[in-house]
C-alpha positions, -999 to +999 in steps of 0.1 A: +095+407-474+123+433-486+128+464-461+140+496-476+153+526-459+142+561-469+142+596-461+112+607-439+091+626-452+057+649-443+035+622-455+052+598-434+040+616-402+007+596-395+023+561-396+052+576-378+032+589-348+008+553-349+045+538-341+059+568-317+019+562-292+026+523-293+064+526-286+067+553-261+045+563-230+048+604-240+047+606-275+064+635-296+038+660-310+030+662-344+047+694-346+084+681-333+084+656-360+076+683-387+100+707-374+127+679-372+116+674-409+114+707-425+131+731-402+160+716-387+190+719-409+208+697-385+178+664-386+185+637-405+154+614-401+144+578-417+114+556-423+116+516-427+095+502-450+080+462-456+069+458-490+043+435-496+026+425-521-006+447-511+016+479-513+045+490-487+036+499-448+058+521-429+077+497-401+096+518-383+117+556-378+148+568-367+164+603-367+195+620-355+211+656-352+247+661-374+264+691-352+294+696-362+318+660-359+286+645-333+256+624-347+231+624-316+206+597-324+174+609-309+150+583-319+148+549-327+110+528-331+098+503-347+059+487-350+052+463-319+041+442-348+073+440-366+101+437-337+126+407-336+132+415-370+161+433-374+147+468-382+159+483-353+189+479-366+184+487-400+180+518-390+208+522-364+230+508-388+216+536-420+222+562-395+256+552-384+266+546-420+250+582-428+271+600-398+296+587-407+294+605-447+284+633-432+317+636-416+309+626-382+335+616-359+316+605-330+279+592-319+258+596-290+224+587-278+202+580-246+190+547-233+165+539-213+182+519-180+153+491-184+157+485-223+183+456-224+174+447-258+184+484-274+214+484-253+227+451-268+225+465-302+239+495-292+272+470-276+272+456-305+276+485-324+305+495-298+288+517-284+302+524-249+285+537-218+296+564-207+272+577-181+240+584-166+210+610-168+192+607-137+154+608-140+154+618-178+121+601-187+098+619-170+069+594-181+085+570-151+116+592-141+137+565-149+177+568-156+189+571-192+218+554-195+249+578-219+264+556-247+287+568-270+312+556-304+343+574-300+352+569-330+330+559-360+362+559-384+380+531-361+383+505-391+372+471-367+336+496-366+338+500-404+344+463-409+316+452-391+292+481-403+302+469-435+293+427-430+263+437-408+251+460-438+256+430-467+237+403-445+207+424-441+208+434-479+210+401-487+184+384-465+160+415-467+167+427-425+153+392-414+179+373-414+191+357-382+230+364-394 
């Protein structure tokens, strides 16, 4: 199965909303995604597609805002049926690469305190915990850990990203590398 990552478009919304509802207890409304795709000049949103003989299937999406020299990753979600296949990593790598190419120097995100899988991925990509937003998630009152990459241009990070990109591309994002 080949995975591609492409810019999110309005025709992707039904699939994105399906994944959003399956992933989050308080999903974003369709209007929120429409605004991000069509009206927010600082937004950069992508979808991941798995390519099968019967045709492509949208299996994940991610987005960020680019403000001055910072990238703020706003969302990453993978269809529950396709988790554990490095699709989330592919989406994160795509956003960090785009942020670097568009002139961002730093990147940030919030992650649920209980989401250890996501935290491990972010640590792998050189994010560090920088603080806590208490009660950030309105559905449960759960805390969010604020994470940052302070230097997207750090040669070690760029080398790591190049190695991961090569590995994921060579093995269709399904590698156990």
